[in-house]
RODO-2510 file (C-alpha; in nm, 4 decimals, decimal comma):
residues 437
     n   res          X          Y          Z
     1     m     1,1476    -0,5138     0,5356
     2     g     0,7833    -0,4197     0,5615
     3     s     0,5414    -0,4611     0,8565
     4     t     0,2081    -0,6357     0,8959
     5     i    -0,0785    -0,4174     0,9434
     6     t    -0,3872    -0,5453     1,1030
     7     l    -0,7235    -0,3537     1,1486
     8     h    -0,9795    -0,5025     1,3810
     9     d    -1,3298    -0,3525     1,3704
    10     l    -1,1718    -0,0076     1,2998
    11     a    -1,4203     0,2767     1,3082
    12     k    -1,4220     0,6600     1,2804
    13     t    -1,7115     0,8725     1,3839
    14     y    -1,7055     1,2539     1,3669
    15     p    -1,8489     1,4638     1,6600
    16     n    -2,1360     1,5615     1,4166
    17     g    -2,2231     1,1791     1,4137
    18     q    -2,0879     1,1246     1,0569
    19     k    -1,9538     0,7759     1,0218
    20     a    -1,6550     0,7788     0,7910
    21     v    -1,5348     0,4277     0,8620
    22     r    -1,7500     0,1380     0,9987
    23     q    -1,6132    -0,1606     1,1813
    24     l    -1,3511    -0,2280     0,9181
    25     s    -1,1216    -0,5341     0,9644
    26     l    -0,8406    -0,6026     0,7319
    27     t    -0,4983    -0,7530     0,7413
    28     v    -0,1995    -0,6251     0,5055
    29     d     0,0832    -0,8832     0,4888
    30     d     0,4489    -0,7867     0,5242
    31     g     0,5678    -0,6533     0,2042
    32     e     0,2215    -0,6530     0,0276
    33     f     0,1101    -0,3714    -0,2042
    34     l    -0,2525    -0,3355    -0,1166
    35     v    -0,4805    -0,0865    -0,2912
    36     l    -0,7807     0,0801    -0,1167
    37     l    -1,0349     0,1476    -0,3998
    38     g    -1,3611     0,3348    -0,3802
    39     p    -1,5550     0,6350    -0,4943
    40     s    -1,4701     0,9741    -0,3342
    41     g    -1,6160     1,0105     0,0238
    42     c    -1,6011     0,6313     0,0811
    43     g    -1,3585     0,6603     0,3709
    44     k    -1,0509     0,5315     0,2197
    45     s    -0,8370     0,8461     0,2907
    46     t    -0,9587     0,8685     0,6376
    47     l    -0,8605     0,5115     0,6980
    48     l    -0,5143     0,5811     0,5555
    49     r    -0,4858     0,8776     0,7984
    50     m    -0,5958     0,6706     1,1034
    51     i    -0,3271     0,4139     1,0168
    52     a    -0,0690     0,7112     1,0012
    53     g    -0,1834     0,8664     1,3246
    54     l    -0,3275     1,1855     1,1670
    55     e    -0,6861     1,0868     1,2533
    56     t    -0,7918     0,9533     1,5929
    57     i    -0,9534     0,6145     1,6083
    58     s    -1,3022     0,6150     1,7439
    59     a    -1,3319     0,2382     1,7965
    60     g    -1,1470    -0,0891     1,7153
    61     e    -0,7800    -0,1601     1,7245
    62     l    -0,4846    -0,0872     1,4941
    63     h    -0,1898    -0,3401     1,5270
    64     l     0,1571    -0,2737     1,3604
    65     d     0,3608    -0,5903     1,3627
    66     g     0,1489    -0,7231     1,6461
    67     r     0,1874    -0,4104     1,8483
    68     i    -0,1222    -0,1985     1,9231
    69     a    -0,0714     0,1345     1,7828
    70     n    -0,3954     0,3210     1,8513
    71     d    -0,2251     0,5727     2,0730
    72     l     0,1166     0,5925     1,9135
    73     q     0,2373     0,9229     1,7707
    74     p     0,2953     0,9380     1,3997
    75     s     0,6610     0,9634     1,4484
    76     e     0,6515     0,6315     1,6335
    77     r     0,4878     0,4172     1,3771
    78     d     0,7773     0,3709     1,1165
    79     i     0,5466     0,5013     0,8411
    80     a     0,6082     0,7349     0,5468
    81     m     0,3159     0,9101     0,3718
    82     i     0,3004     1,0483     0,0153
    83     f     0,0141     1,2987    -0,0370
    84     q    -0,1764     1,3994    -0,3565
    85     s    -0,0541     1,7568    -0,3071
    86     f     0,3209     1,6630    -0,3049
    87     a     0,3777     1,8765     0,0111
    88     l     0,7221     1,9893    -0,0864
    89     y     0,9154     2,2807     0,0765
    90     p     0,8949     2,5484    -0,1876
    91     t     1,2203     2,7168    -0,1020
    92     m     1,4304     2,4004    -0,0727
    93     t     1,5982     2,2490    -0,3677
    94     t     1,5077     1,8948    -0,4872
    95     a     1,8206     1,7674    -0,2995
    96     q     1,7179     1,9415     0,0211
    97     n     1,3651     1,8186    -0,0074
    98     i     1,4636     1,4541    -0,0619
    99     g     1,7306     1,4705     0,2161
   100     f     1,5259     1,6803     0,4650
   101     p     1,4141     1,3706     0,6836
   102     l     1,7793     1,2545     0,7104
   103     a     1,9055     1,6091     0,7996
   104     v     1,6434     1,6455     1,0589
   105     q     1,8071     1,3180     1,2311
   106     k     2,1225     1,5037     1,2152
   107     q     2,2860     1,2361     1,0034
   108     d     2,6344     1,2680     0,8454
   109     h     2,6254     1,5332     0,5607
   110     a     2,8358     1,3183     0,3210
   111     q     2,6147     1,0082     0,3938
   112     v     2,2842     1,2148     0,3363
   113     t     2,4344     1,3438     0,0081
   114     a     2,5166     0,9943    -0,1145
   115     q     2,1698     0,8586    -0,0331
   116     v     1,9882     1,1514    -0,1855
   117     h     2,1939     1,1018    -0,5149
   118     s     2,1237     0,7468    -0,5243
   119     i     1,7460     0,7813    -0,4782
   120     a     1,7505     1,0632    -0,7291
   121     q     1,9199     0,8325    -0,9788
   122     t     1,6751     0,5511    -0,9220
   123     l     1,3815     0,7958    -0,9836
   124     g     1,5478     0,9708    -1,2995
   125     i     1,5735     1,3068    -1,1299
   126     d     1,9453     1,3262    -1,0649
   127     h     1,9791     1,6170    -1,3012
   128     l     1,7134     1,8198    -1,1229
   129     l     1,8781     1,8198    -0,7678
   130     n     1,9438     2,1993    -0,7819
   131     r     1,5939     2,3047    -0,8799
   132     i     1,3235     2,4311    -0,6577
   133     p     0,9607     2,2928    -0,6850
   134     s     0,8434     2,5852    -0,8876
   135     q     1,0821     2,4897    -1,1623
   136     l     0,9608     2,1312    -1,1727
   137     s     0,6706     1,9706    -1,3524
   138     g     0,3934     1,7762    -1,1755
   139     g     0,5570     1,4429    -1,2503
   140     e     0,8938     1,5666    -1,1355
   141     r     0,7498     1,7009    -0,8230
   142     q     0,5879     1,3714    -0,7409
   143     r     0,9063     1,1988    -0,8040
   144     v     1,0729     1,4249    -0,5515
   145     a     0,7933     1,3582    -0,2944
   146     m     0,8417     0,9813    -0,3487
   147     g     1,2192     1,0090    -0,2931
   148     r     1,1612     1,1919     0,0303
   149     a     0,9525     0,9073     0,1501
   150     v     1,1853     0,6372     0,0246
   151     v     1,4901     0,7814     0,1594
   152     r     1,3705     0,7135     0,5181
   153     r     1,3750     0,3360     0,4609
   154     r     1,0358     0,3085     0,6538
   155     s     0,8564    -0,0249     0,6719
   156     v     0,5239     0,1145     0,5658
   157     f     0,4410     0,3438     0,2725
   158     l     0,0973     0,5214     0,2766
   159     m     0,0038     0,6765    -0,0496
   160     d    -0,2961     0,8870    -0,0730
   161     e    -0,3950     0,9284    -0,4548
   162     p    -0,0522     1,0399    -0,5319
   163     l    -0,0948     1,0478    -0,9117
   164     s    -0,4480     1,1760    -0,9393
   165     s    -0,3516     1,5255    -1,0422
   166     l    -0,1268     1,4162    -1,3307
   167     d    -0,2324     1,3562    -1,6903
   168     t    -0,3221     0,9921    -1,7922
   169     r     0,0017     0,9254    -1,9829
   170     l     0,2154     1,0395    -1,7043
   171     r     0,0061     0,8455    -1,4498
   172     a     0,0741     0,5143    -1,6335
   173     r     0,4430     0,5789    -1,6452
   174     l     0,4766     0,6890    -1,2813
   175     r     0,2797     0,4010    -1,1356
   176     t     0,5267     0,1518    -1,2876
   177     e     0,8130     0,3513    -1,1399
   178     m     0,6459     0,3744    -0,8051
   179     l     0,5778    -0,0024    -0,8013
   180     a     0,9362    -0,0761    -0,8853
   181     v     1,0612     0,1524    -0,6085
   182     t     0,8442     0,0111    -0,3350
   183     r     0,9275    -0,3459    -0,4379
   184     s     1,2995    -0,2667    -0,4147
   185     t     1,2514    -0,1412    -0,0495
   186     g     1,0300    -0,4405     0,0728
   187     a     0,7980    -0,2148     0,2472
   188     t     0,4462    -0,2697     0,2986
   189     t     0,2229    -0,0284     0,0871
   190     l    -0,1191     0,0853     0,1062
   191     y    -0,2199     0,2922    -0,1818
   192     v    -0,5573     0,4967    -0,2119
   193     t    -0,7167     0,5611    -0,5440
   194     h    -1,0540     0,5943    -0,6978
   195     d    -0,9204     0,4860    -1,0361
   196     q    -1,0035     0,1186    -1,0794
   197     a    -0,7555     0,0721    -1,3811
   198     e    -0,4812     0,2001    -1,1457
   199     a    -0,6023    -0,0408    -0,8660
   200     m    -0,5999    -0,3315    -1,0926
   201     a    -0,2472    -0,2518    -1,2408
   202     l    -0,0702    -0,2035    -0,9114
   203     g    -0,2405    -0,4218    -0,6312
   204     d    -0,1266    -0,7451    -0,5152
   205     r    -0,4740    -0,7335    -0,3588
   206     v    -0,7431    -0,4717    -0,3778
   207     a    -0,9784    -0,3697    -0,1044
   208     v    -1,2951    -0,2038    -0,2305
   209     m    -1,4723     0,0369     0,0023
   210     r    -1,8257     0,1908    -0,0116
   211     d    -1,9724     0,4329     0,2587
   212     g    -1,7155     0,3524     0,4937
   213     t    -1,7515    -0,0427     0,4817
   214     l    -1,5217    -0,3008     0,3206
   215     q    -1,7085    -0,4548     0,0330
   216     q    -1,4591    -0,7112    -0,0763
   217     v    -1,0807    -0,7732    -0,0608
   218     d    -0,9281    -0,9937    -0,3152
   219     t    -0,6796    -1,0300    -0,5991
   220     p    -0,7592    -0,8248    -0,9144
   221     r    -0,8500    -1,1225    -1,1098
   222     n    -1,1023    -1,2585    -0,8654
   223     l    -1,2573    -0,8993    -0,7992
   224     y    -1,3352    -0,8940    -1,1770
   225     a    -1,4448    -1,2485    -1,2214
   226     l    -1,6194    -1,3232    -0,8838
   227     p    -1,7265    -0,9794    -0,7368
   228     a    -1,9082    -1,0169    -0,3964
   229     n    -2,1929    -0,7913    -0,4978
   230     a    -2,3176    -0,5674    -0,7708
   231     f    -2,1221    -0,2569    -0,6409
   232     v    -1,7874    -0,4367    -0,6871
   233     a    -1,8989    -0,5696    -1,0191
   234     s    -1,9923    -0,2379    -1,1357
   235     f    -1,6975    -0,0468    -0,9843
   236     v    -1,4355    -0,2918    -1,1365
   237     g    -1,4021    -0,3291    -1,5122
   238     t    -1,4084    -0,1008    -1,8247
   239     p    -1,6471    -0,0648    -1,9894
   240     r    -1,8806    -0,0993    -1,6881
   241     i    -2,0519    -0,4422    -1,6413
   242     n    -2,4040    -0,4563    -1,7966
   243     l    -2,6751    -0,4698    -1,5153
   244     l    -3,0269    -0,5640    -1,6115
   245     h    -3,3508    -0,6255    -1,4080
   246     g    -3,4675    -0,9778    -1,4449
   247     t    -3,6527    -1,2774    -1,2874
   248     v    -3,6344    -1,6447    -1,3177
   249     f    -3,8932    -1,8121    -1,5334
   250     a    -3,9299    -2,1803    -1,4202
   251     p    -4,2181    -2,3617    -1,5586
   252     a    -4,2893    -2,7074    -1,4115
   253     a    -4,2167    -2,8669    -1,7467
   254     g    -3,9645    -2,6780    -1,9495
   255     v    -3,6310    -2,5018    -1,9714
   256     l    -3,5225    -2,2743    -1,6933
   257     a    -3,4754    -1,9168    -1,8279
   258     l    -3,4020    -1,5621    -1,7100
   259     n    -3,6645    -1,3170    -1,8199
   260     l    -3,5020    -0,9778    -1,9036
   261     g    -3,8281    -0,8116    -2,0233
   262     a    -3,8959    -0,8512    -2,4013
   263     q    -3,6533    -1,1401    -2,4284
   264     k    -3,5555    -1,4527    -2,2385
   265     l    -3,2216    -1,6057    -2,1750
   266     t    -3,2524    -1,9930    -2,1560
   267     l    -3,0121    -2,1709    -1,9343
   268     s    -2,8302    -2,5161    -1,9918
   269     y    -3,0190    -2,8452    -1,9255
   270     p    -2,9321    -3,0321    -1,7063
   271     l    -2,8600    -2,7172    -1,4941
   272     t    -2,4958    -2,6498    -1,3928
   273     h    -2,4040    -2,6271    -1,0241
   274     d    -2,4004    -2,2437    -1,0511
   275     h    -2,7537    -2,2195    -1,1932
   276     q    -2,9414    -2,4754    -0,9858
   277     m    -3,0062    -2,2370    -0,7051
   278     l    -3,1869    -2,0063    -0,9392
   279     r    -3,5013    -2,2107    -0,9022
   280     i    -3,5371    -2,1054    -0,5411
   281     v    -3,5513    -1,7466    -0,6259
   282     q    -3,7957    -1,7562    -0,9153
   283     g    -4,0456    -1,4741    -0,9144
   284     q    -3,8014    -1,2491    -0,7003
   285     p    -3,6562    -0,9399    -0,8516
   286     l    -3,2857    -1,0106    -0,9655
   287     l    -3,0013    -0,8270    -1,1039
   288     v    -2,8356    -0,9906    -1,3985
   289     g    -2,4670    -0,8933    -1,4762
   290     l    -2,2978    -0,9426    -1,8081
   291     r    -1,9475    -0,8394    -1,8816
   292     p    -1,9050    -0,6810    -2,2316
   293     e    -1,6724    -0,9744    -2,3387
   294     a    -1,9576    -1,2196    -2,2490
   295     i    -2,1366    -1,1000    -2,5462
   296     r    -2,0469    -1,1018    -2,9103
   297     i    -2,2127    -1,0220    -3,2335
   298     a    -2,3366    -1,3346    -3,4046
   299     d    -2,1372    -1,4041    -3,7371
   300     k    -2,1135    -1,7005    -3,9614
   301     a    -1,9588    -1,9193    -3,6983
   302     h    -2,2044    -2,1498    -3,5073
   303     a    -2,3016    -2,0680    -3,1505
   304     t    -2,1083    -2,2778    -2,8830
   305     a    -2,2929    -2,4895    -2,6424
   306     s    -2,2891    -2,2226    -2,3779
   307     e    -2,4094    -1,9345    -2,5897
   308     r    -2,7721    -1,8169    -2,6409
   309     a    -2,9149    -1,6093    -2,9176
   310     m    -3,0714    -1,2706    -2,8562
   311     t    -3,1238    -0,9560    -3,0540
   312     g    -3,0125    -0,5876    -2,9755
   313     v    -3,1097    -0,2644    -3,1312
   314     v    -2,8311    -0,0167    -3,1676
   315     e    -2,8960     0,2992    -2,9648
   316     h    -2,5392     0,4640    -2,9897
   317     t    -2,1865     0,3934    -3,1213
   318     e    -1,8861     0,5046    -2,9161
   319     f    -1,5623     0,5282    -3,1029
   320     q    -1,2621     0,4480    -2,8811
   321     g    -0,9794     0,4394    -3,1354
   322     h    -0,8641     0,0641    -3,0851
   323     e    -1,2250    -0,0390    -3,0773
   324     a    -1,5968     0,0634    -3,0740
   325     l    -1,8494     0,0382    -2,8071
   326     l    -2,2127    -0,0396    -2,9114
   327     h    -2,4925     0,0625    -2,6862
   328     l    -2,7699    -0,1756    -2,7460
   329     s    -3,1313    -0,2008    -2,6379
   330     l    -3,2923    -0,5504    -2,5538
   331     g    -3,6420    -0,4197    -2,4646
   332     g    -3,5654    -0,4660    -2,0922
   333     q    -3,4624    -0,2321    -1,8240
   334     r    -3,1185    -0,1256    -1,7201
   335     a    -3,0544    -0,1565    -1,3472
   336     d    -2,8662     0,0593    -1,1058
   337     v    -2,6428    -0,0617    -0,8134
   338     p    -2,8795    -0,0859    -0,5056
   339     n    -2,8284     0,1330    -0,2057
   340     a    -2,6070    -0,0697     0,0407
   341     l    -2,5578     0,1453     0,3509
   342     p    -2,5199    -0,0732     0,6553
   343     d    -2,8139     0,0910     0,8287
   344     h    -3,0308     0,0870     0,5092
   345     p    -3,3751    -0,0905     0,5778
   346     t    -3,2919    -0,3813     0,3338
   347     h    -3,0201    -0,4812     0,5893
   348     s    -3,2600    -0,5604     0,8611
   349     p    -3,1910    -0,9025     1,0437
   350     a    -3,4998    -1,0461     0,9017
   351     r    -3,3791    -0,9794     0,5407
   352     r    -3,0428    -1,1201     0,6204
   353     t    -3,1899    -1,4308     0,7593
   354     v    -3,3962    -1,4966     0,4344
   355     t    -3,0979    -1,4389     0,2196
   356     e    -2,8863    -1,6840     0,4226
   357     l    -3,1720    -1,9454     0,4204
   358     l    -3,1796    -1,9306     0,0380
   359     r    -2,8084    -1,9838     0,0108
   360     k    -2,8427    -2,2822     0,2460
   361     l    -3,1093    -2,4362     0,0302
   362     r    -2,8650    -2,4745    -0,2727
   363     h    -2,8725    -2,8603    -0,2033
   364     h    -3,2534    -2,8863    -0,2164
   365     t    -3,3094    -2,7183    -0,5529
   366     g    -3,4931    -3,0059    -0,6777
   367     l    -3,7960    -2,9200    -0,4632
   368     p    -4,0832    -2,7440    -0,6366
   369     d    -4,1326    -2,3718    -0,5675
   370     r    -4,4574    -2,3026    -0,3836
   371     r    -4,5120    -1,9823    -0,5716
   372     t    -4,5626    -2,1802    -0,9002
   373     p    -4,9371    -2,2102    -0,9738
   374     p    -5,0914    -2,5580    -0,9875
   375     g    -5,1220    -2,5400    -1,3560
   376     g    -4,7405    -2,5604    -1,3742
   377     t    -4,7008    -2,2254    -1,5468
   378     q    -4,5566    -1,9051    -1,4358
   379     t    -4,6167    -1,5755    -1,6134
   380     p    -4,2902    -1,3891    -1,6296
   381     a    -4,2824    -1,0056    -1,5024
   382     q    -4,2385    -0,7600    -1,7861
   383     a    -3,9979    -0,4886    -1,7044
   384     p    -4,0822    -0,1564    -1,8708
   385     a    -3,8699    -0,0551    -2,1714
   386     r    -3,6685     0,2621    -2,1553
   387     k    -3,6681     0,4044    -2,4926
   388     g    -3,3336     0,5631    -2,6189
   389     i    -3,1329     0,4102    -2,3281
   390     g    -2,9344     0,0882    -2,4175
   391     e    -2,9149    -0,1746    -2,1542
   392     l    -2,6050    -0,3431    -2,3061
   393     v    -2,2719    -0,2208    -2,3881
   394     i    -2,0544    -0,4514    -2,6065
   395     r    -1,7124    -0,4307    -2,7835
   396     d    -1,6984    -0,4127    -3,1649
   397     e    -1,4307    -0,3590    -3,4434
   398     p    -1,3215     0,0101    -3,4584
   399     g    -1,4372     0,0180    -3,8232
   400     t    -1,7821    -0,0812    -3,7432
   401     t    -2,0604     0,0482    -3,9739
   402     h    -2,3715    -0,0375    -3,7443
   403     r    -2,6176     0,2363    -3,7494
   404     r    -2,8624     0,3797    -3,4810
   405     g    -3,1964     0,1516    -3,5001
   406     q    -3,0184    -0,1289    -3,6579
   407     h    -3,1122    -0,4879    -3,5219
   408     i    -2,8125    -0,7020    -3,4454
   409     p    -2,8019    -1,0775    -3,3667
   410     l    -2,6224    -1,1360    -3,0362
   411     l    -2,4623    -1,4488    -2,8689
   412     i    -2,4514    -1,4395    -2,4936
   413     d    -2,2240    -1,6846    -2,3009
   414     i    -2,4370    -1,7953    -2,0113
   415     r    -2,1284    -1,9309    -1,8335
   416     n    -2,0296    -1,5892    -1,7465
   417     l    -2,3634    -1,4714    -1,5974
   418     l    -2,3485    -1,2916    -1,2612
   419     i    -2,6709    -1,2996    -1,0708
   420     f    -2,7400    -1,0643    -0,7673
   421     d    -3,0411    -1,0522    -0,5470
   422     e    -3,2433    -0,7286    -0,5022
   423     r    -2,9938    -0,5981    -0,2466
   424     g    -2,7015    -0,6578    -0,4765
   425     e    -2,5451    -0,9487    -0,3077
   426     r    -2,4230    -1,2127    -0,5627
   427     i    -2,6024    -1,5509    -0,5475
   428     s    -2,4301    -1,6873    -0,8542
   429     p    -2,1855    -1,8131    -0,9452
   430     d    -2,0397    -2,0493    -0,6861
   431     p    -1,7535    -1,8561    -0,5216
   432     t    -1,5543    -2,1724    -0,4946
   433     r    -1,5474    -2,2050    -0,8866
   434     t    -1,2232    -2,1170    -1,0708
   435     p    -1,2840    -1,7871    -1,2516
   436     q    -1,3366    -1,8248    -1,6315
   437     l    -1,1504    -1,5368    -1,8112
***
């Protein structure tokens, strides 16, 4: 069986003042497979080493099955760890490497041999038991490292990017085997990776980290459909989400629209619950997120009630084998993910108060916005065009014949809009809404 891992305001600050992990709170349930996902340097490996006892904890508390574990030695934590570098003993055979933890405990030799053979057979390396690491491929060495961890029957597995040094095809195969092995033991597993495809394929839940802070923890489905902020939205999903600068265009009499530069995206009338709150942020800089699947090339079929017509100009075609990716320009401005460090100026108490106030006003969206001129019109801000750089990436058939400079009619499904404020925090859609996939 596994253990419950609870982190309460866990922090790691090095002597030079560098903050690797910042007041992170998280609970990993008994038997859960949780993936820590984030870019290199975000603190995920440091967090794993703190749980293992290989790094000291600067602040906060670590609980293993309700027992505070901050000062426990690594050997007292009932944890097995698998590293990226395999960390095998070079002069030992596969059998000796797998059975080493049991041999150290001076267990009966016949019992150790039986367990080693059983684990090796499960991992498909029983024919390699007499070989030393230098005679094994990368995938085979990783299986040996996995076997050495599993043979100890620990309640917690910690895996620090164990497949990152392997080729793509072997990674896909080994992650399935790794998941099956950990499931069979019932152990609680924390798996660190920077590969979002790996995270989405493996995790019961995924915890996304950035700059030492926890951005969101949720199921893979919810991370993709309802990201907490623009960083999560851009980090999860292939191809990456399209982020564009925009503003709300809300005339006193007329249809609410999102201004994306040279083109507008009109919203439904009457407004949906998700889109009502956009009235109170009119005139403010926004980030508009569109997944590639929310956009399709207009064909002979009529647009649905939730689709809006726009036009894109082909900038580049990227052939992927099973599909082609079209890079299109709308005459707007592509957006980057905002800086979101906790001590960044945009995270001041005053700015947080304004953001919270906007959210609380969702029930008062019928009130007129004071920024609208008395004449009832509002001039939308025009974002500067970036020539040669497409703001949108969409999927197309692999046999596409679209050429650079060609104008293509598009249909955009406004139900799948993701709207973020200038800090990158999501203000739409409603987080209580069931994701539409």
